Backbone bond lengths (Angstrom), bond angles and torsions (degrees), N, CA, C in turn:
res aa  C-N    CA-C-N  psi(-1)  N-CA   C-N-CA  omega(-1)  CA-C   N-CA-C  phi
1 Q - - - 1.459 - - 1.529 109.29 -
2 V 1.302 116.44 132.43 1.460 121.86 -178.48 1.524 109.72 -105.94
3 H 1.319 115.19 135.47 1.457 121.12 178.13 1.519 109.58 -137.09
4 L 1.326 115.21 158.23 1.459 121.41 168.34 1.526 106.96 -103.97
5 V 1.324 116.72 125.16 1.463 121.35 -176.50 1.524 108.82 -116.10
6 E 1.315 115.75 116.00 1.464 121.42 -178.34 1.525 110.86 -97.38
7 S 1.317 115.36 153.39 1.455 121.75 174.58 1.517 108.95 -156.39
8 G 1.336 115.27 168.31 1.455 119.75 174.48 1.514 115.62 106.15
9 G 1.317 117.02 -6.74 1.458 118.80 178.19 1.514 111.03 -71.90
10 G 1.335 115.34 171.70 1.455 119.68 179.19 1.503 111.49 163.02
11 L 1.329 114.38 -165.90 1.460 122.63 179.99 1.525 108.70 -104.42
12 V 1.314 116.16 130.57 1.465 121.00 -179.12 1.519 108.65 -143.21
13 Q 1.324 116.30 151.86 1.459 119.99 176.68 1.522 110.70 -79.99
14 A 1.300 115.50 155.27 1.460 120.40 177.06 1.530 109.48 -55.14
15 G 1.326 114.59 137.56 1.451 121.08 -176.43 1.515 114.20 92.23
16 G 1.313 115.85 -10.75 1.456 120.88 -179.05 1.515 112.86 -83.44
17 S 1.336 114.70 -174.78 1.467 121.37 -176.29 1.526 110.34 -132.79
18 L 1.303 114.04 151.79 1.460 122.41 171.15 1.513 108.39 -142.11
19 R 1.328 115.72 153.45 1.454 121.05 174.78 1.518 108.63 -125.01
20 L 1.326 115.27 116.75 1.451 120.74 177.24 1.525 109.71 -91.54
21 S 1.322 115.03 144.05 1.459 120.83 176.04 1.524 109.44 -123.26
22 C 1.312 115.26 149.31 1.469 121.93 177.12 1.529 106.76 -138.15
23 V 1.313 115.81 113.57 1.455 121.23 -177.48 1.522 110.01 -110.52
24 V 1.313 115.96 136.96 1.466 120.04 174.72 1.522 108.13 -80.92
25 S 1.314 115.27 118.14 1.459 121.15 177.59 1.515 108.85 -95.47
26 G 1.330 117.07 120.21 1.457 121.03 -176.56 1.515 110.48 114.46
27 S 1.311 115.74 169.06 1.461 121.26 -176.24 1.519 111.01 -88.74
28 I 1.339 115.00 130.17 1.464 119.73 176.21 1.514 109.41 -136.17
29 F 1.329 116.65 165.95 1.449 121.61 176.18 1.518 111.16 -89.62
30 S 1.339 116.72 -41.14 1.463 118.86 -175.30 1.521 111.81 -153.73
31 L 1.326 114.57 137.68 1.463 122.31 172.42 1.520 106.29 -97.58
32 N 1.310 117.98 114.00 1.469 120.69 -173.49 1.535 110.69 -102.16
33 F 1.310 118.14 -122.60 1.460 120.98 -179.26 1.522 109.51 -62.15
34 V 1.358 116.42 133.19 1.459 120.69 177.35 1.526 109.31 -130.05
35 A 1.318 115.61 153.95 1.461 119.62 -178.73 1.521 110.20 -155.60
36 W 1.317 114.81 156.87 1.457 122.60 169.84 1.525 107.63 -115.20
37 Y 1.323 115.14 133.50 1.456 123.01 173.96 1.526 108.12 -118.89
38 R 1.320 115.52 164.49 1.458 119.32 173.08 1.520 109.60 -142.94
39 Q 1.326 114.00 154.04 1.456 119.95 178.10 1.522 109.16 -139.74
40 A 1.315 114.90 116.78 1.453 121.34 176.85 1.528 108.90 -91.01
41 P 1.323 117.99 157.49 1.467 120.76 -179.56 1.523 111.79 -55.32
42 G 1.321 116.56 129.81 1.451 121.55 178.02 1.508 115.31 76.32
43 K 1.336 116.84 5.72 1.464 120.41 -179.08 1.518 110.72 -121.06
44 Q 1.317 114.97 162.39 1.453 120.10 177.31 1.529 110.41 -77.56
45 R 1.324 114.78 154.41 1.457 119.41 175.35 1.531 109.03 -66.39
46 E 1.336 115.97 135.98 1.458 119.97 -178.93 1.518 110.84 -128.39
47 L 1.325 114.00 150.63 1.459 120.84 177.50 1.527 109.17 -75.75
48 V 1.321 115.70 130.51 1.466 121.41 179.27 1.523 110.68 -100.90
49 A 1.333 116.20 -49.00 1.457 120.79 -176.83 1.516 108.88 -158.86
50 S 1.333 115.75 152.74 1.448 120.30 178.61 1.518 110.08 -145.48
51 S 1.337 114.50 161.17 1.463 120.18 -179.25 1.514 109.32 -149.78
52 T 1.329 116.45 131.74 1.453 120.38 174.74 1.518 109.30 -88.47
53 R 1.317 115.61 169.64 1.459 119.76 177.50 1.528 111.35 -90.01
54 V 1.308 116.01 -16.23 1.465 121.27 -174.56 1.522 110.55 -59.68
55 G 1.311 116.67 132.21 1.452 121.03 178.27 1.512 110.91 57.49
56 S 1.310 116.13 -131.35 1.471 120.14 178.79 1.518 111.86 -88.39
57 G 1.339 115.98 3.65 1.460 120.05 177.85 1.507 112.40 100.70
58 V 1.317 116.35 110.13 1.466 120.92 176.62 1.516 107.47 -84.22
59 T 1.322 117.19 125.76 1.460 121.30 -175.96 1.520 111.47 -109.09
60 N 1.311 113.84 155.66 1.459 121.13 178.89 1.525 107.64 -144.44
61 Y 1.342 116.31 141.00 1.458 120.54 -176.52 1.522 111.06 -132.12
62 A 1.323 114.78 148.42 1.454 119.32 169.70 1.522 108.86 -66.29
63 D 1.314 116.68 146.22 1.470 120.66 -178.18 1.532 110.87 -56.67
64 S 1.306 116.93 -33.72 1.466 121.01 -175.13 1.524 113.20 -69.26
65 V 1.331 117.88 -16.06 1.472 120.02 -177.51 1.521 113.02 -119.37
66 K 1.307 117.74 -2.54 1.468 120.57 -178.89 1.523 110.38 -58.24
67 G 1.321 115.02 134.46 1.455 120.85 -179.87 1.515 113.73 84.61
68 R 1.335 117.27 -10.48 1.479 120.37 -179.73 1.538 111.56 -115.91
69 F 1.326 117.17 -35.50 1.466 121.38 -177.23 1.523 109.37 -107.94
70 T 1.322 116.28 148.47 1.459 122.25 176.74 1.522 109.26 -136.58
71 I 1.328 115.55 124.29 1.458 120.27 174.58 1.524 107.97 -95.37
72 S 1.320 115.69 139.21 1.458 120.36 177.32 1.520 108.47 -144.78
73 R 1.325 115.52 167.19 1.454 119.49 -175.11 1.517 110.78 -145.34
74 D 1.309 115.73 147.26 1.456 123.36 173.94 1.521 105.85 -119.73
75 N 1.322 115.91 92.60 1.466 119.78 -174.65 1.524 112.00 -64.59
76 A 1.320 116.86 -32.26 1.466 119.56 -179.03 1.526 111.57 -64.45
77 N 1.327 115.97 -31.18 1.450 120.64 -178.79 1.527 113.25 -110.69
78 N 1.329 115.27 11.48 1.483 120.97 176.28 1.523 111.43 50.40
79 T 1.318 115.09 51.82 1.460 121.28 -176.96 1.521 109.85 -131.71
80 V 1.316 114.94 142.55 1.456 122.43 177.52 1.525 108.03 -123.75
81 Y 1.322 116.43 142.30 1.458 121.39 -179.60 1.527 110.61 -123.71
82 L 1.305 114.52 154.71 1.464 120.88 169.69 1.517 107.11 -133.63
83 Q 1.327 116.07 106.73 1.456 121.68 176.07 1.521 108.10 -87.04
84 M 1.310 116.02 122.35 1.464 120.85 -176.67 1.518 108.83 -118.52
85 N 1.328 116.13 115.41 1.456 122.75 179.64 1.525 110.33 -114.86
86 S 1.303 115.68 163.47 1.475 121.93 178.27 1.525 110.85 49.00
87 L 1.302 115.73 49.15 1.467 120.65 -175.49 1.522 111.69 -65.35
88 K 1.324 114.51 145.92 1.458 122.62 -179.28 1.530 109.01 -120.84
89 P 1.314 117.38 156.51 1.479 118.87 177.56 1.526 112.78 -55.38
90 E 1.325 117.50 -32.43 1.465 120.16 179.83 1.523 113.16 -72.13
91 D 1.333 117.70 -5.86 1.463 120.58 173.36 1.529 111.49 -82.87
92 T 1.323 117.33 -6.36 1.451 121.12 179.33 1.524 111.00 -61.00
93 A 1.327 116.01 124.69 1.461 121.68 -176.84 1.522 109.05 -178.13
94 V 1.313 114.76 172.18 1.463 120.40 166.58 1.530 106.68 -90.09
95 Y 1.303 116.12 127.64 1.465 121.72 -178.04 1.531 109.42 -102.83
96 Y 1.312 114.74 132.17 1.461 121.63 -176.99 1.531 110.49 -119.07
97 C 1.307 114.51 137.43 1.456 121.50 172.20 1.529 108.59 -90.44
98 N 1.311 116.00 140.14 1.459 122.13 179.05 1.515 108.78 -135.39
99 A 1.323 117.17 137.38 1.458 118.27 -176.66 1.517 111.69 -151.85
100 N 1.313 114.58 148.10 1.461 121.62 169.88 1.521 107.49 -96.29
101 L 1.317 115.85 118.92 1.456 121.28 -176.92 1.525 110.69 -115.66
102 Q 1.315 114.95 135.62 1.455 120.34 171.48 1.522 106.33 -102.32
103 L 1.323 116.48 116.17 1.458 119.55 -170.53 1.526 112.19 -77.03
104 T 1.335 117.27 -38.50 1.457 120.78 176.56 1.519 108.79 -136.57
105 R 1.320 116.99 168.96 1.458 121.71 -178.80 1.525 111.62 -60.00
106 S 1.320 117.50 -31.91 1.466 120.90 -172.35 1.526 114.06 -99.23
107 T 1.332 117.91 2.12 1.462 119.18 -178.35 1.524 111.30 -106.62
108 T 1.304 114.74 161.10 1.456 119.97 175.14 1.532 108.91 -76.04
109 Q 1.323 115.68 174.44 1.460 117.80 179.55 1.519 110.35 -93.73
110 Y 1.303 115.46 153.09 1.453 122.59 179.08 1.520 108.63 -125.53
111 N 1.326 115.10 153.68 1.453 121.09 -178.52 1.530 110.54 -95.95
112 Y 1.323 116.03 133.23 1.460 122.15 -179.33 1.523 110.21 -126.28
113 W 1.338 114.19 151.46 1.460 122.01 174.43 1.528 109.52 -121.43
114 G 1.321 115.81 145.22 1.447 120.85 170.45 1.523 110.62 -82.22
115 Q 1.329 115.53 177.01 1.470 120.63 -175.87 1.520 112.24 -83.65
116 G 1.303 117.56 -13.70 1.464 121.47 179.10 1.518 112.08 97.07
117 T 1.322 115.10 147.96 1.457 121.32 175.77 1.531 108.24 -136.29
118 Q 1.318 116.03 134.90 1.460 120.98 -175.07 1.523 111.29 -81.14
119 V 1.307 115.88 130.78 1.469 122.77 172.15 1.524 107.28 -118.88
120 T 1.312 115.85 123.45 1.456 121.44 179.10 1.513 108.91 -124.21
121 V 1.327 116.38 124.26 1.460 122.21 -179.69 1.520 108.30 -113.24
122 S 1.319 115.94 118.59 1.467 120.32 -179.09 1.525 110.28 -92.75
123 S 1.314 115.46 149.06 1.477 120.12 -178.57 1.511 111.46 -89.30
C-alpha cells in the first residue's frame, strides 16, 4: 500500500519559517508531478506550489507565496519539501501533499493525496 505522509506543520509566529515534508511510504517506480495545496477554514483548496520531474524540475507558485515559499524534491528518496519563509497569518491552513506516482515500470501513474498537516501562523 502506498501513502503520502506529511510532517512539519505547527504553530509559528508571523515572520517565521516552517519546512513541510512529504514522504512516499511504500515501493514505487517513479515520483512524477508533485504539488502542495492548502485549505483554510471556509475556503476552497488552492494550489500553493508544484514541481514537475522533467529536468531539474519546473516549478510553479501561487502569486500569494512567490518569493516566500520554495518547493523542492529528492527523487532518490521519494520526498517532497515545502520551505515556507516570512509566514503570514493568512498562510494559516491545512497543507496537503499531492503527487502523481508510477507504481511499476509497466503501469500508468495514479494521483495520491496526503492526510494534511496543520500550519497556524499567529500575528
